[in-house]
N, C-alpha and C positions, 0 to 999 in steps of 0.2 A: 606634310607639315613637319618641320624639323624640330628637334628637341635638344637644344644646345646644353652642354654641361654647365651646371651652376657653379660659379666661383664667388669668392668674397669680393665685396665692392672695391676693396683696396688693391686687389690683385691687378697685375699688369701683364700684357702680352709681349713676350720677347722672342725675336727671331734670331737664330744663331746659324751661321754658315759653318757646316761641318766638313772638313776636308780629310781625305784618307780613307773614306768608306769605299769598299770595293764590292760589297754585296749586301743583300738584305739582312744577313746575319750580323753585319757590322752595325746597321741601323738599329736592329733589335737590341744589340749590346749597349749602344749609346743611350737608347730609350730607357732600358732597365736601370742604367747607372744614374740617369737624371731623376727618374721617378723614385729612387731610393732616398733622395734628399727630401727632408721634411718640408712639406708645403708646395713642392713642385709637381706640376702635371704636364708631362712632356709627350710630344708626338714627333717622331723622327722619320723623315721621308727620304729613302735612299735615292729615288729618281731625281728629286730636286736638290738633294744635298743640304737640306735644311732641317733644323729642329725648331719646332714651335713650342714655346714653354710658357705656361701660365705660372707666374711667380708672385709671392707676397713681397711686400716692401722690405721685409727683413732679409731676403736673399738678394744680394747684389748681382749685377750683370757679370762682374768679375768672378764671382763665385760660380755662376753657371758655366762660364767659359772654362774655369779651372776644373770643374767636374768632367766636362767633355774631354779636356786634355788628359785628365787622370785616367780616362778609359783608353788612352793611346791614340787619340785623333786630334787633328788641328781644329781650332774653333775661333770664330770672331763674330761680334755682333753685326747683324745684317744692316746695310745702309738703309736709311728711311725711304729712299727711292731706288728702284732698279736702274742699272745703267741704260742710258738712251742708245748707246752704241753697242754692237755685239761685243762680248768679251773676247779678248785675244784667245784664239783656240789653242792654248798651250798644251792642255791635256791631249786633245785630238792630234796635234802636231807631233807630240812625243810618241803617242801610240802609233801614228802613221809611219814614222821612221822605223820603229821597231818592227812593225808589221811588214814593211817592204823588205827588210833584211830577212825576216823569217820566211816570207813567200819565195824570195829568190833562192834561198838555201834549202827550203823544204823540197823543192822539185828534184835537185840532184841527190839529196840524202835519201828521199823515198825511192828514187829510181835505182840507186846503187844498192840500198839495203834490201829491197825486194828482189832485184836481179841476182845478187850474190846469195840470197837465201834460196831462190828457185833453182839457180844454176851454180851450185857450189864449185864446179870445175872451173868456173871463170875467176875464182878468187886468185889474186896475185899477191906477191910479197908486199906487205905494208898496207894492204887494203883496209885493215882495221884503223890504222892511224889516219888514213885519208877520210874515212867516215867520221871519225872523232873530230878532225880538223874542220870539216864542213859543218858539223852539228854544234861545235863548241860556241860559236857566236850566238846561236839561237838559244840553246839551253842555259847559256851563261848571261850574255848581255841582254838579249831581247826578253828573256824570262826573268830578269833580275827584279823587276817590281813585285812579281809573285813571291820570289824567294825572300825579299826584304820584309814584306808584310807577314809572311808565314813565320819568319824568325822572330819578328816583334810579337806576334801572337803567342808563339811558344814561350817567350820570356814572360808574358803576362798570364800564361796558363789558359789561353783561350784559343779558339780556332775560327776560321772563316773560309769562304770559298777559295781564297788564295792558298789556304793550307792544303786543300784537296789538289789544286793545280800543281803546286810546288811538289807535294808528295808524289803525284803521278809522274812529273818530269824526272825527279830524282830517282824514283824507283825504276822507271823505264830505262834511264841512262845507266844506272848501276847494273841492271840485269844485262843490258846490251854489252857492257864492258866485260862482264863475266862470260857471256855467251861467246864473245869474240876471242877472248884470250885464254879462258880456262875450261870452257865446256868441250865436250867431245864433238869435233867438227864433222864426224861421219854421219851421213843422213839416214843410215839404216836402209829399210826397205822402201821408204817413201821416195818419190821422185817428182820433178816438175812442180806444177802448181800445188800438188798435195803437200809439199813442204811448207807452204804458207799456212796450212791449217793445223799443222802439228806444232805444239808448243815447244817441243824439245829443240834446243839450239836456235830458237827464233830470235831474230834481232828486233828490238823495239826502239831503235834510235829514231825511226820515222814516226813512231808514236810520240816520243818526247818532243820532237820538232813540230809534228803536226798538231799536238795538243796546244803548244805555245802559239802556233799560228792561228788556230781556230779561236782560242780565247782572246788573243789580241784583236782579231777581226771583230768579234762580238763587242769588245770594249770600245773599239774605234767607232763602229756604227752607232753604238749606244750613246757615245759622247756627242756625235753629230746630231742624233735625234733630239737629245736634251737641248742642244743649242738652237735647233730649229723650232722646237716646241716653246722656247722662251721668247720667240719673236713677238708675240702679242704684247707681252709685258714691256719689251723694249720699245715697241711702237707707241704704246700708251705713255711711257715715260718721256719719249721724244716730243710729245705734245706740250710738255711743261716748259714754260718760258724761264729764262735765267735772270732776266732783268725786267724792270717795270719802270715806267715814267710816272712818278707821283707828282701831284700838284701841292706845293707848299702853301703855307698860310697866306702868302701874298699872291698866290696864283701862278707862280713861276714853276716850270717843269724841272724835275730833277730825277735823273736815272739812279735807281738803287737796286741792289740784289732782291730777288723775289722773296727771299727769307725775311727781309726787313719790312715787308708790307703787313699792315695791321688792319683789322676790321674797322670800318668807318673812314679809312683814308680814301681819298679820291685819286684816280689815276687816269692817264690819257691813253686812248686807243686810236691810232691813226689807220687810215686805209692801208690794207695789205699786211697789217700786223695782227698778232694773236692776243686775244683777251687774256690778261694775266691771271685772273682768278674769278670766282663767282661773284656777281655783284648786281647792282641796280643802276640803270642809266639815269644820270642826273641832267646831262645836257647833250644835245646833238641827236642826229638821226643817221642810220646806216643800214646796210644789209649784212647779215652774219651768215657765214658758211658754217653750219653745224655738223657737216657730214662726218667729221672725225669723231664726234661724240655720239651722234644719233644715227648715222648712216643715211640721213636725208640729204638728197642732192640739191634741193631747192633752197636758196638763201631765204632767211627770215628777216623781215623788216622790223627794226627796233627803234624806239624813241624814248623820251623821258618817261620814267616809271617802269619800263620794260626790264624784266630780269634777264641777265645774260650768264652764260656758263663759261668758265675758264677753259682755255685750249681751243675755243672756236675762233674762226678767222673773219676779220672785218674786211669785206670785199670792196666796200665803198662808204664814203662819209667819214666822220670823225665823232668820237664819243668821249664824254667824261663819265666815268663809272665810279660808283661808291662801292668799295669792297664789303661784301656781306659774309663771306667765308674765305678763310685763307689756310694754307698749309694742308694738314691732314684732314681738314673738315670740308674740302672742296669735293665736287662731284668727280673730278678726275682722280683724286686721291682715293675716293671710295671705290672707283672702278678698279684701280690698280690693286687695292687690298682684296677686292672680291676675286680677282683672277688669281692672286697669290694664295688666298685661302682655298680656292677650288683646286689649285694644282697641288696643294699640300694635304688635301683631304684623303681619308682612307676609309674604305668599306670595312665592315666587321669581318668579312671573309678574308680581306687582304691583311688585316691585323693578325688573323689566325695564321695566314701563310707566312707572315714575318716571324711570328713566334715559332712556327715549325722550322723556319730557316735557322733560327738561333740554336736549335738543338740538332739540326740536320747534319752538320759537319762532323761532330764527334760520333754521331750514330753511324754515319757512312764509314768513317775510319774503323769503327768497331766491326761493322758488317764486312768490310774488306778483310779484316783479320780473321773473322769467323769463316769467310769464304775460303781463304787460304788454308786454314786449319781443316775445314771440311773436305776440300779436295785432296789435301795431303793424306787425310785418314782414309778416304774412299779409294783414291786412285794410286796413292803412293808416289806420284810424280811431282817433284818440286816445280818443274817447268809449267805443267798444266795448272797447278794450284796458283802459281804466280800470275799466269796470264788471266785467269778469272778474277783474282783479287785486284789486279791492275785495271781491268775493265770496269769493275765496280767503282774504283776511285775516280776514274776518268769521266764516266758518264753521269755521275751523281752530282751535277752542279745545280745549286738552288737559284741561280740567277733569274731564270724565267719566272719563278714564283714571286721573287721580289719586284720584278718589273711589271707584272700583269696589270695591276690597277694604276700605279702612278703614271706610267707612260700614256695610257689611254686618257687619264684625267688631264694631263698636261696638254696633249694635243687637242682634246675636246674643249677645254677652257680657252685655248688660243683661238680655235676656229669660232667658238661662240662669241668671243670678243669682237671678231671681225664681222659677225652677223648681227651685232647689237644685243647679244644675250650674255648675261653675267650670272654664273652659277655660284650660290653661296657655299656649297659643299656637296660631298658625295650623297648625303642623305636626300638632297633635292633631286638628284638623278634617280635614286631608288624610288622616290615617291611617284615618279611618272610611270612606273611599271604597270600599275593596275588602274590608272586613270581611265574612267569610262564616261565621265560627265565634265564638261567645261562650263562654268558659270561666268558670264560676262556682265560686269557692271555697265549700265547704259551710258550715263553722262561722263564724258571725258575718256571713255574707253572705246565703245562702239561709235559714239558720236564725238564731234570735236570738242564738246563741252562749252562752246561759245554760244550763248543764247542771244537771240536778237528779237526785239519787240516788233511784231508784225501787225497787230490789230489792237485797237482800244475802243471800247463801247461804254457809254454812260447811261444812267437812268435818272429819272426825276429832274431832268433839265441840267444835269451836271455835264459840263463840256470837257473836251480832251485836255485842255490846259490845266483845269482844276484837278482832274484825276492824276495827271502826271506830277503836278506840284505836291499833292498830298502823298502819293505813292513814292515819289522820288525823295521827298523829305524824310519819310520813314525808312526807306530801304538804303539810304546812303550810309547807314551804320552797319549794314549787313554785308557779308562776303560771298553769299551764295550766287552762282552764275545768273540766276533769274533776277535777283536783286540788283546785281551789277548792270544787267542789260536795261532794266527799267530806269535806273539812276542815270545811266549814260544818255539815254534818249531825253530824259527830263532836263538834264543839264544842257544838252545840245539845243533844245527848243526854248528853254526858259531862262537859262543862265543860272543865277544863284537860286538855291533852294532853302526853304525854311528849316530851322533846327528841330530836332526831335528830342524829347525828354522821356524818361521812363521806358527806354527801349528794352524790349524783351524778345529774344528769339525763341521760336518754337521749332526745335530741330526736326527737319523733314516736313514741316507743315507750313511755316510762315513766320510772321513777326507782328508785334504790336507795340504801340507807343503813342505819345501825345504830340500832335503837330498843330500849331496855331490854336491851342486850347481845345482841340477836338481829339477824341479817342479814336485812333486809326488802327485798323487791323487789315493786313494783307496776307493772303495765303491760299492754300488749296481749299477745295470745297469741303474737305473733311474738317478743317479748322473752323470754317464758317458754320458748318452743321453742329459741331460740338458746342458752339456758343449759342446755338438756338436761333440764329439769324435767318430771316426769310429772304429769298431771292426772287426778284420780280420775274414774272413769267417770260417776258421778252429776253431778259438776261439769261435765264435758265435754258431757254431754247437755243440761244446763241452759243452758250457754253457747250451744250451737247454737240452742236454742229462743229465747233472748233476742235473739240476733243476727238470726235470721230475722224477728223482730218489729221490727227497725229500731233496736234499742237498742245503745248502746256498752257493751262488756263489759271490765272491768278485773279481772285476776287478781292475787291476793296470795299471795306465798310467804314462809315463815319458815324460815330456816336450810335453804334448798334444798328445802323441801316446800311444795307448793301447798295452802293451808288455806282459801281462800275466793275468791268472785267477787262483783263489784259490777255492777249494771246501771244505766246512766244514759241519760237521754233529753234530746234537744235539740229545742226546739219550732221548727217551720217558721214563718217569718214569714208573716203573713196576706196580704201582697202578693206573695209569691213565685210562686204559680201564675199570677196575672194578668200578672206581669212576664214569665214564660217564654212564656206565650201571645202576649204582645205582640211578643216577639222572633221567635217563629215566624211571626207575621203579616208581619214585615219580611223574611221569607225567610232567616232566620239559623238555623244549626245550633247547638244548645246542648249543653254538656258539663259534667258535675258532677265537680269535682276535689277529692279529700279524702284525708286521712291515715287516715280511719276505715276500718273493715272493710267488705267488699263488701256484706254483708247490710244494714248500717245505711245505707250510701250508696244502695243500690238502693231501700230503703223510702222514703227522702227524695226520690229522683229520681222515683219513681212518684207520690208525692203531689203534686209540682209539675209533672209532665209532661215531664221530661227523659229522653231515650231513652238517651244515652251516658253511662256512668259510668266514671271512672278512680279506683279506690279504693286504699287502703293505700300512698299515696305519701308518702315522707318529705319534710320541708321542703326539703332540699337537692336533691330530685329534681323538684320542681314546675316549675322552669325548664326542666329537661330534657324534661318532657312537652309544654311549650309549643313547645320547639325541634322535637320530634318531629312535632307537628301542622303546624308551618310547613314542615318538610321534606316533608310529604305534599302540599304545595301549598296549604294552608289559610292564609288571612289571619286572624289570631287577635286577638280582644280578650279581655283577662283582667280579671275583676272580683274584687277581694279587699280584705281589711281589716287583715291582721296582719303582723307582722315577717316571718313565714315566707312571706308572699306577695310580698315586695318584689322578689326576684330574678325571679319569674315576671312581675310587672307590668312590670319593665324589659325583659324578654326579648320580651314580646308586641308585636305591631304597634301595639296600642293598649292602654294600661293605664288601668283605672278603679278608683279607690280610694273606698270608702264613707267618708263624713265622720267616722264614729265610729272609724275605723281609726287605726293608729299613725302617728306622724310619718314613720317610715321608709317605710311603704307609700304615704303621701301624696306624699312626695318622689319616689318611683319612678314614680308614675302620671302620665298625661297629662291625664286628666279627674278632677276631684274631685266626688263626689256626696254632698252634705250632707243630702239628704232621705232619711229612713229608709225611706220607701216604695220597694221595690225596682223598681217600674215606672219609676223615674228612669233606669234603665239604658237602656230603650227610648227614653225622652224624650231622653236625651243623644245617642243615635245619630240620631234623627229631626232634632233641632236641628242637629247637625253636618252632616248631609247636606243639609238645607234651606239652610244657610248656604253650603255649597259650590256648590249649584245657583245660588244668588243671585249669588255672586261670579263664577261662570263666565258667567252671563247678563249681568251688568254689564260684564265685560271684553269679551265678544263684541259687545255693543252699542257700547261705546266704540271699540273697534278698528274694527269694521265701519262705524260711522258716519263716522269719519275717512277710512278707505280708500275708501269710496264717494263721500263728499261732496266731497272736495277735487278729484278729477278732474272731477266735474260742474261745480264752480265754475270751474275753470280752462278748461273747454270752453265757458264762457259760457252754460251751461244753467240757472244759478240766479240769480235776482234777489237782489241784496245784502240786501234786507229779509227775504226768505224764508230766506236763509242765516243771518241773525242769529237769527231765531226758532227754526230747527232746532238751532242751537248751544246755545241756552238750554234747549230741551226735552230735549236729550241729557243734560245734567247733572241736570235735574229727574227724568228717567226713572230714572237710577241711584239717586238719593236715595230716591225713592218706592218703587222696587223693593226696596231694602234695608229700608225701614220695614215692609214686609209681614211681616217676621220677628217683629214685636212681637205679631202675632195668633196665633202658634203655640200650640196648646193642649196641656196635658199628656195623657198616655195615659189617665188615669182619666176625663177628660171627653170623650174622643173616641168 
């Protein structure tokens, strides 16, 4: 159960694209700068390059942008929709060009530097100038982005990961120039490979070039991973139409930009075209391919009165649709926002990591200076002291810490979108950690939610037509699936129905009203019992028989006399049994929660394989059942779809709303499941747990790497070149480990 931060009603959410950030320390700096502004609550994500700011009306967008720019970074307000096409890979292309030059020159520089160190007799006149000529393009041009940012940071009195990299490159180059032109070239008693291990006279040009190459490689693969992880957002954005054919007042079609469409306007959808926005069919019939939105491959037949979702494809027929939601209020827009929010979410431990990164760089620089002074005091050799201090500078890169959570969230939210799973934030992932019980609402979740009338029986000489006329007249004002089913059959068999007056719904029980001057009550046995009405023995026996068969029974009374009963059946979803089995394989206990009678609930539970049933629960009591389970020590996930499930979804440790559910249920849930196949519940838990494992593994590696490597470097046990390689590999490990989530397969294919 998520607990979102409370903001003032007038606050708005602003997304800012921040450019120029090169590490988590940069993101931490921008975040601190924004949060110092009165009224602003900001979260900056290094991996996505975005700042999400909650701002009062008094702080303008321009002021937010100016604040970011004042911290030394570029900023612009994010577009309302992500681009449908992949962005031009300018950053990756620039990094690739610099990386190619670095790799091509690193090999000869490293070969010559190591060879001339190990075999000093091979040194020839001008060898120093040759090495410098080969290294200059790398330490100058290829490493220029690091130097530029480091200088800008110095002018602002701050530091970032680029400061460490630039310092390492400059220090290694400066020492190499000193060693080549001013140091004593005599190797002393050492010879051969032993010369590589002695700091005296060591050449570190290969360290400068290698450090540049390793960092550029890490940045390049990181840029590619970000671009790949953003694919889900681009795919969703590509579903949005650009133009829509609206029908004017005289009925003539007119093409207008989608931004011009308003609620209540009617628009035309032709075969082979995409539904422009969420709406209700007014005229026509057709088959809709909803796979892009729900993952379902079977087209859905729609006709007058049917609700349709924007971004679905009409495969046959033609429709006139009245827009009910437009712009940011559509289901497609909600999905895009869910993915964006999930990708920009941060765990508490990641926020701690980012704060550490903010202080990490100056601490490392100080530690490097202490290392140099310590070795100088203990050993007296400047060369050895410099080698240890340089290794500390090179290896202590906080990139892996900053990437640990965001990269995993980006990949997981993208994969989830393709599986029909939308995560509202990191807290939802954390909530899956201890889940041991999954409570499933019956109607609309385990079953199709479409009731059909299968039996009608009367008493006291009342025939079927009279029962349908009275029940249909009463229930036509109700929206419950049972009422809709009875009304549909009554209209189909009788045509027009009598009007009802004084209609009163009894939530979870039934309804009452006046039809043709008679007081009519229709509902569950509990409602009839509460009113003290007697049921004829033959009807009571029939009711018991039907309920034992798993049918829902509705009793009908006229003027305080029970005159008939109705039997209705709700079909179990084809995927329900497989979904329950998948949850059991995960070691989870399942519970069926319903307002239906115990016999019906038990029949459905037996069909799908659920052992525990909680039946005849009123809507207001569903949350109480969740609370009771939690009080027993259970960690509960709730799966539901209706308005009456909203409180239970919010009460559970993890709420999962099926995508066909109501807006209230979706708002109350932590995970949105838009695939109609119920196995998506197990997929959501598997994905969430895999993401958590990945994040923990990333953070363990990143923290462990720095904790172990820095002392080794300070102790003089790491060669600076090895330190540079280890630093780059640490970031590459985090990114590649996160990308494994893209291979997660759905339950049905495992």
